[in-house]
Structures are given as structure tokens and as C-alpha cells.
C-alpha positions, 0 to 999 in steps of 0.5 A, a space after each residue: 593804253 589807248 585801247 581803253 581810252 578807246 573802250 572807256 570814250 565809247 562807254 560814256 557814248 553809250 552811258 550818256 545815250 542812255 541817260 537822253 532815251 531816260 530823259 526824253 521818256 519822262 518828258 510830260 505828253 499829257 497837260 491833264 494827267 488823271 491821279 490813279 484810283 487804286 482798288 484794294 482789298 487790305 482788310 477783312 471784312 465779315 458776314 453775319 446774316 442768314 444765307 438760307 431764305 425764302 422768297 419775300 423773307 426779311 433778314 438782317 444783315 450786319 458787316 465786321 471790318 477787322 483793319 488786317 492786310 492780307 500778311 496780318 500787318 495793321 494799317 493805320 486808320 481807315 475811314 469809310 466813305 461810302 457804302 451801296 447795296 448793289 440790289 441784285 437778290 434783295 431790295 432793304 425795308 429798313 424803315 429808318 430813312 436816316 440808314 438808305 437812301 436810293 442812288 439818285 438815276 444819275 448814270 446807267 450804273 446807278 440806278 441800282 443801287 441803296 446808299 448806305 450809312 455805315 454804324 460807324 465808319 471809322 476803323 483805327 489800326 488792328 480795329 475790328 469794328 462792325 460798322 453795319 448793325 443788323 441791317 434790314 433786307 429783304 429776299 425777293 430773288 429766286 433761284 435763278 437770281 439769288 445774288 447781291 453785293 457790298 460794295 465799300 469805299 475807304 481812304 486810309 490815312 497815309 492817302 491811299 484810298 480805294 472800293 471793295 465789292 463782295 458778293 454774296 449767295 441766298 441759298 432758296 428754300 422753297 420758290 416755287 413760283 420761281 419754277 413755274 414763271 420765272 419772268 412774271 413780275 408782282 405787283 403790291 399795291 398800298 395807300 397811305 395810313 392817312 388817306 381817305 374818300 369824301 361820300 357824294 363827291 369827287 375824292 383824289 386817290 393815291 395809289 402805290 404801285 411796286 414790283 416786288 420782282 427782283 428781274 420781271 419788268 412789269 410794262 403798259 399796267 392798266 388799271 380796271 376797277 371791280 364793282 360789287 353790290 354794295 359797295 360804296 364807290 360807284 365810280 372811279 377814274 384814272 387820271 391823267 396818263 396810265 404806267 406805262 411800266 415799273 423795273 422789278 424793285 421800283 414804285 409808280 403810282 397811280 392816281 385815281 378820282 373815287 365818286 362815293 354813293 352821298 348815304 354811306 355812314 363813315 368807315 373802312 370798306 373794300 375798295 377793289 380793283 384789277 393791274 392787267 400787264 405784260 412782261 418784257 417778252 409780251 406775256 400778260 399777267 391780270 392781279 386782283 388787289 384789295 385795299 382798305 379805304 377810310 370814306 369820310 360822311 359828315 353828312 346824313 339823311 333826313 331825319 326828322 324829329 317833332 319837339 317843342 320849344 322852351 321859348 314857348 313856355 307850352 303849360 297847361 291847367 287842367 280843364 281848362 284849353 292850351 295851344 301847343 305850337 310843334 316843332 318838325 325839324 330836320 335833324 339831317 343834311 338831305 331832304 325830306 319828303 312825303 310828310 304826314 305826320 299824325 297825333 295820337 292817343 287822344 282821348 277824354 282821359 288825357 288830352 283832347 282837340 279843341 279845335 283844328 285838325 289831327 293830320 299835316 302834311 308837307 311836302 318836303 322839308 330841305 335839310 337844316 330846317 323845319 316847318 311849324 304846326 300848331 295844335 288847338 287841345 284840352 286837359 282833362 278833368 281829372 288830371 293831376 300834376 305831372 308832365 304826359 305824354 302827346 304822341 305823334 306818328 312820323 311818316 316820311 321818304 329820305 331823299 336816298 330813297 327810305 320810306 320812314 313811319 314811326 312814332 314820337 313823344 312830346 310830354 306837356 306839364 300839367 297843374 292838377 285841378 284844384 291841387 295844392 301849389 308844388 314849392 317844389 319847382 323843376 326848373 329846367 333839365 336838359 339833354 347832353 347830346 339830342 342824337 345819340 347812337 347806340 355808343 353812346 353815354 350822355 347826360 342828363 342834367 335836372 335843376 330843382 329849386 324850392 318855393 317855398 318859404 321853409 326847408 322840404 327834407 328827403 327830397 327823391 330826384 329820379 330819372 326813367 328812360 325806358 327799356 331804350 336806355 339804360 342808366 350810367 350811373 345810380 337814376 334816384 337821387 336824395 337830397 336830404 333838405 333843400 332851403 327856402 329859395 334854394 336850386 341845386 342841380 343834380 345828373 344823370 348819365 345815359 345809354 343806348 341799349 343795343 337793341 333799342 329802335 330808332 326814334 324819339 325816346 322820352 326821359 321821365 324827370 320824376 321830383 318827390 317830396 315827404 312833408 312832417 305829415 308824411 304827405 307825398 307831393 311829386 312833379 314830373 318833366 320829360 325831355 327826348 332824345 333820338 336814338 339812331 340806330 337798326 334795331 329791333 325788326 326790318 322792315 322790307 317796306 322801307 327799303 326802295 328796290 336799285 338798280 346797278 352797273 355790276 360790271 363792264 367790259 369792253 371789247 377789244 381791249 383798246 378803244 381806238 378812235 376811228 373803229 368799232 367796239 363791243 359794250 358789255 353790261 352786267 345790271 343788276 337790283 340790288 333788293 333782296 325781296 323786291 323785284 324791278 319790273 318794267 326797265 326801260 334805260 338809255 345811254 348817254 355821253 355828255 363830253 361831244 365833239 365839236 365835229 361830230 357829235 357823239 364821241 359813241 354812235 350805237 350801230 344797228 341800235 338804239 341808245 335805248 333798251 328795255 328790260 321786263 324785269 329782274 328778280 331780286 338780287 337777280 342781274 341781266 346783262 346786254 351787249 351793244 355794239 358802238 362806233 367811236 368818232 375819229 376825231 376823239 381825243 385820247 383819254 376816258 368818256 364818261 357815259 350816264 346810264 340812267 334808268 326808269 322802273 316800276 317795284 311790285 306796286 307799280 311805284 316809278 324810280 329813277 337811276 343814275 350809274 356812271 361808267 367810264 370807258 377811254 378812247 384811243 387815238 392813234 398817232 401818226 408821225 413822218 419824216 419826208 425823204 433824206 436830200 443828201 450826196 452820194 458819197 463824202 471823203 471822212 470829215 468832211 462835213 456834208 448837210 441832211 435836210 428833211 421835213 418832219 409833219 405829225 399828220 395825226 389828229 391828236 396832240 405830240 409831246 416832248 417831239 425830241 430827235 437825234 441822230 445814231 451812227 458813224 457820223 458826228 452831227 451837229 446838232 447830235 439832238 434837238 429839242 422841239 415840244 409839242 406837236 400840234 395835228 397838221 404841224 411840219 418842222 424843216 430840220 437841217 443836220 451837218 454831217 460829219 462822216 468818221 471812217 471810211 467805207 460804206 457810213 451807216 445812220 439813222 434818225 430817230 425821232 421821239 415823242 409821246 401820246 395824249 394817252 402818255 405812251 412813249 413812241 420812237 420813230 427811225 428812218 435811216 440813210 447810207 453814204 459810201 465815204 472815202 479817204 481823204 487824200 494825205 499830204 506831207 507838210 513837212 517843216 516850216 520852210 522858216 528853217 522852225 519846229 513844230 510847237 506842241 499841241 496849245 503851245 503859241 507862239 511867243 508862249 514861257 517854255 515854248 523851245 527851249 524845254 519840249 520835245 524837239 529839244 531833247 531830240 536834237 540834244 540826243 543827236 548832237 550827243 552821237 553825232 558827237 559820240 561817232 566822230 570821236 570813233 572816226 577820228 580815233 581809229 584813223 590817227 591809229 590806222 595812221 600810227 600803224 603806218 607810218 610804224 
């Protein structure tokens, strides 16, 4: 009986010990315990897409989700909280911005993903739902990069949540580029649909560059314009800094300033340029690009028109003298010079000079202004009532250098000698457009009036625009009747002939009536329009030979301050038939240094040069060695090339061309020696003192310093801002060794140069770190117990409920059990002895 009691007591003690141990195991040791996120795969995904693609090919990706677990049991309702595409070998090409967005680069894992908005995000128990329908993707990888992944973040109605990532593979149909060079970046250039530049001035133009390569980063990207003959883009410079790098599938923008020929006609023109860049392994690449840029030109070169004014009410009577005020109007925006107006076709049968000259000259007429002269004429006696032309030969030179020679007409109404005054009158003749092109359709309106006392019948009104103007509507109207003092307005429509020559074209309006006796009475009046066309035979004497900079390059490719470089240039005569001779050129830089003068100085030569001749469409190559001053700033300097030359007839001309040469000013950052002890104890702070300097001749921007290595630091990083040349900064850092042994670290300084290049300066240090002296403080002298971390004295729940409370209880219980066992054994032994 006593044995059974002893056994029961022992079992009870062991059970009690087990309970105490379990209680101790359940005691929380971390106050901020994080919730667990389970990664589940408790449903089925079905993908539908073309898995056999060529690089660059686009395809539709469809994803269907079935809400069943692996055993086929229905799950509770599932909600897709978000989806992402881990780009890999594909990129999103969705046009709908509501379906995707690029995840912000908040950490290193997020910059290679697209956030996708699912078409359906709620799937009921057991349902099969298409969560992504025909999502547009593009394969930008190759044979070595042909995988992509879809990640789905979800939550069940019962509270379970998680994420599932599924990988997909593409079989490459054709990938010659991969075998040739799988590490070549591929840059794609584009401009906005509404991008345009304005002729005659510098305009901003943004070019978007996209690296469509799936694996290779493009670095150190340099833009070089390509100047071609006939191109309206005469000078292009890069604004700001160049692009340091574009990562795979990344995008960046080049900001340009473009100057365009002010005389170019509006329209789209090819804009050509080259991009030079390297990959991450330093391999050089060059790509050529052509974009079509809209050139807007609301201004026109000089265009002279000879006309009269309706306010002067010019009329003539047969056999009498009369005066004609004539206006020479410049309908263009730029000046015309060397102007000569000659009256032609004077004869005894029409008009003769009554006094004065038939030739008039003007030095210059500015755009939008006019000059006036007066003709004194005599009308021939035999003229009948009608309008008669007066012809002029107009000669001038435009601001662009084009020589113009053309004939124009004005019309003079004449009342015939002895003719009966006709009751019909032409009140007004007008046009809807004064200047027309071959594509324009314009109106001519005519107002006629019956000034008689009786009704006039069967009136024929016609409009004749010669062969240069084609009627769009009928050019003959019959007015059946026109009462006394009644007027009628008629409208004609014309369009210039495709082969119409440039110049003024008259439109003759004839009004003819038939009286009751059958006698005809006719009056006429004319109005002119200016046809702005290039039809007819071209006159090579009109074109002025021009010299341009066809191309230029410099060696080395990076022009550094304080060093020499070689400038190679090619000049071209753009004329198709004229040779230019005795060409004198000069080289000048407008911007100078305050300290040392000209930025570029010729070496062993002058900044002027001479060329005997350049034949039509020919070129001449010129090479010049230049030295860049040491204090030149990092930027692109504008170089002006001035030319003075003659054509075959000895006519003098001048021309200017502009090129840009970027200069790089090397930076020079220095750091003083470190002041450190030879050894330190782990965990004990030490001070690191040093100075940093800008010893170069250019500013340093966004200077930042931080510590790397086996040490904690206070501060870990410091931002200084900008350093001007000669600036210095004293630095003091508190270092804390984190592990024993030879501790190594380094101070890293990052900064940007004036060209935007990110530079890094590093300096290492080492320190022998010793183990900290160890000691055992034991329990507190007052007999108390250590408090839990974060628990202060006097806080509620201090000792009772702590870990030490349960440990002591366990020890007491074990002690009681052992005592009971010993007492029982002792009594048993005593009884056995007594027996």
C-alpha cells in the first residue's frame, strides 16, 4: 500500500514538473510579436499565351483562376488584393493606364515590376474566373533571358492571406542578335506627337530614349547631331547634363535646344542624330536614329506686290491725262533690297507717259511695309470703255539672298471717248484671299448695279482668270433682268493651276447687256491675286550659293580643360551649279574666361583660313589643332565660323555657321590623413577626425559621405551640399567597433560634377579591436531579482507573472517532491529496522 502511495506521489511530482515546464515555455519573451504571413498555393492558375515568339514581338496574356484547393475542395470567397508582373523577359505595352502602373522604386526589389490591375478580383467558392483578359506584353528578351513571372497577392474570406508567384517560359523563334552580342543595349528614340520647333529661333525639343534590351544597361550616352545638306536644322545643343545610364527597359529624356533655318517652309523634316554609349563591360556602341520633326514657320521671306488702292479711285478718260498712285507692298516678314520697278507695255494705243520716269528704285522695303510712287499717264483717244492692264517688271533681292524678277499687272478703268454712258456699273470686285497657293480655293465676288431708269435684261457676267487660274464653279452668269437702281452680287470660285508661275495674276470681270435693238454694251474691271507657287522653269541665277558646315568631329572624343584636341571640319557648297571662290573663313568663340581669355586657342596656326574654291555640291576638309584653357568650365561652348566668298561673277557673299564643342573640366577631390588610435575595445566609441577638400577648378554638387565596414558610426552618413573650388570641410565621426580582430572600414564620398557625372572617392582604415573585459555581476545585493527588459521598478506586473516567478515556483515544487520522497524512504527504513 505504501509502495503504491509512493509511486503515486512520484508520478504526481513528475506531472507537476511537466506542467511548470510547459507554462514556462508559453511565457512570452518578445513584446512586439509579428503576425505570420502564409505563402499559399490553394488554387489553380491557367495561363493562355503564345509561348513561341521572336524578340520584340507583342502578345496577349490571359490568366484564369479556379478557387479550389489541391484536394479539389471549394475554398471560401477569395479576393485578389494586388498583382504584379516581374518583368524579366517581357514588358507591359498596355495603352490603358488604368490597367497597369510602374511600381515606385522604394526598395531594390520593386524597380523591376509592373503593378497590374486585375479585370476581376473577387472569386467565389469553387468559381472559375478570368482575372486577366488579353493583357498586352512585349517579349524583349533573348535565348538567355526568356522567363517572366506573375505574382498574385490574395486574401480568403476566412482571414487566410498570402502570395503566389508562377514562372512562365518563352521559346525563342528567332534571335540572331543574342548569338552576335547578348550584352548589347538597344536604344529606341521617340518624340511626342505634338512636338514641334519654330523656324528662325532656338526651340526646346525633348527626345525620349528607351532601352528595349532585356538584359544590358546603356551607360555614358552621348548625343551627336548629324547635319545634312538641305536640312533645316542648323544647330543643335544638349541642355543640361548627358545621360549617365539607362537600365534594361528603362526610360530617360534628352533635352535639346534646336535652331532652324528661318526661311524654311513649314512641314515635317527628318532630324538625324547618333547615340554613342557603352554597356556595363565597357564595350562601345553607336546607333543612328531619324525622327521627323514638325517645323512651324509663320513668317515668309520678302514678297513684293504692286497694287493700287481703292481709296484713290483711279479712273481714266480716253484722250486725257491722269495720275496713278502705285504702292509696292512687302507682303512677307523679312526685308527686300535692291528694288527696281519698271513700267512696261507703254504705247500710243493704250497708255503713254505724260511726264516723269517709267523706272523707280528703292534701297529696301521692310516686311509688312510699303513704298509709293506716282505715274503720270495719258490715255489714248481711241480707247473704248473698259479696263486696261498696266504692266510692271519687279526686280529685288530677298533677305535670304534669292534674286527675284517677275512681271505684275494692275488694271485701269477707262471711259471711252464719245461712248454713251452705260446704265450698268460694277460697284465692287473683291477676292477672299490676296495670296494663294496651288492647293487654295478662293472666291471672287462682283456687285453690279443698274443706274438707268428702265429695266435691263439678259445681262452676261463673266470672270476670266487666264490659264493660271482654273474655275471651280461656273465662270459665266446670266442675269435675266435688273430693275432701276437695283444691284446684284455674284460669286465665282477659282483655284491656281498646278503649273502656275509665281507672280500676280489678273482676274478680268466683264459685264455685258443686250438692249432691245440688239446692240451690245460692255464694261469690264479687273482684280489681281498673287500666286505663291514654284511652277514653271527655274532660273539658276535666282539662287545664291551657300557654304555650310556639313560635318565636324573632334579628337579625343572628350575635350578636357588644359589639354589639346584636334577639330576636323567639312565645308560644303550647297549650290547645284555655281562654284564659290576666294573663301576666307574665321574661327571665333563668343564666350571667354575672365582669367585667361579665349576658351580655345589655335596651336601652331591662326584662327583664319583660306580656300581657293569649292565646286558645286563639293566639300573641303579642314583640320585645326586647339588648346583648351585650364579654367574652362564644364559645358558646351558655341563656336562661330564666319565665311566671306564670291560666286563665279565676282558677287560677294557672307555666311555664318555655328557648332558646339563640349568641354570637360576634371574634378579633384582630396581627403586628409586619418587620426586614429592603434587599437580599441569592442563596443567602446572612438573618434575619427579628418578634412575633405575640393582642390579642382570646378564646382562639386550634392557631396555626401558615409561609412562602410566593421564599425557602427555616428553619424552613418552626412550630406554637405555643394563645394566650390578651394572649399574644405572638417569631419568628426564617432566609430564603434562591432567585432574583435582586425576591423576594416572605409569612408566613401559621392559627388556630382558639373556635367552630371556621379563620382566616388574612397579611403580605407584599419583598427585592431580587442575583446571587452568580462565580469559577472550576479544577483543584486538587496536580494531582488533582475527585471525583464523594458520593465521598470514600480511598474504593474513587476515580479509576479515574470519568468523568474515561475522559475522559483518550479524549484520550490521540485524541492517539496524530493523532500517528500526522502521522508517516505526514511520512515520505511526505520520500520524495517524495528521489525
